[in-house]
C-alpha positions, 0 to 999 in steps of 0.5 A: 166065282169071277165067271159066275159074277160076270154071267149074273151081271151080263144076264141082269143087263140083258133082262133090263134091256129087254123088259122095256124094249120097243115100249113108248115109255121105257124105264118110266114104267118102273115108276108109273106102275107102283105110283098108279097102284099106290095112288089108287089104293091110297085113295080108296083105303084112306078116303072110301074105306076111311082107314085112319092112320097117321101119315097113312101115305108112308104107311101104305108105301112101306107095305105096298111097294115091297109087296109088289116086289115080292109078288112080281119076283115070285111070279116071274121066278117060279118057272124060270128053271123050266123056261130056261131049260134049253139054255141050261142044257145047251150052255155051261150056265149055272141055273142059279145065274138065271134066278139071281139075274131075275131077282137083281133085275126086279130089285133094281126096278123096285128100288128105282120106283120106291126111292123116287116115290119115297122121296116125294112122300117124305116132303109131306110126311118126314121120316127121321134121318137116323132111321133112313140110314137103316133102310139098306138092311130091310132091303137086303133082308127082302132080297135074301128072303125072296131070292131064297123062296124063289129058288125053292119055288123054281126048283119045286116047279120043275117037278110039280108043274102046278106050283106056278098056279098055286103060287098066284092063288096063295099070293092073291090071298096073302095080299089081304091076310098081310097088313099091307093097307091096314094096321095089324090092330084091326085084326081081332086079338084072337087071330093075331097069332096068324101074323106070326106064321105069315112070312110076308109080314116078317119080310115087310115089318122091318120096312114099316118100322123104318119108313113108318115110325108112327106104327110103333113096330119095334125095329130091332125085333122086326129086323131079327125076325126077318133075318132069321126068316131070311137065313132059314129060307136060304138054308131050306132052299140050298139043302133042297137044291143040293138034294134034287140038282141032278134030278132037276137037270133030268126033268128040264 
């Protein structure tokens, strides 16, 4: 276990150093990318499309920034086993190390951007302190869910190389099917059952319940649903990995 932790830590540091190496702004891009996207979408949806929600800046923040993390993590992780094939065959490294290091790297970047933008936003739309103390729970559930889903997709990608392209297609559609920039109430009543089938909605809902109290999303039920999803995805991913591990190494 100690060796595994050391490998994950070393690879995470390597990813962090290489991500912005030889760039003019370096780690500043962690803030600029979500900040620009957040500012543009906030203007378009609130001013141009006239979406009227109390404390809309918090509403959008609680959905958009987790979505950016979800999108980037899944896109970057789907091919990680295939791309690391030579490394995994040449050195005694557990394939999960590569995946964990990538997700931890993305999590650090996500938290840096989220917390800085969030700290600025609550100056104008305060959030109860009691709710902020719960924020690490949605972060943990987000991490487990996306790690598990990335693990499953990266394994499937070894056998079905179109997985990465299908993933991009699904994520593009899911952005509009998930209540990220609009409230669930805008969805016609006869179609709201789709939210129960949308895993991304269950992942983001606890963030919204904590960060945007005006949304009136029940905190405990949203946490239970998210935890159930995270645990279920982890069981499925680990089971599939155990069944296909030998074939994965053969097909790398």
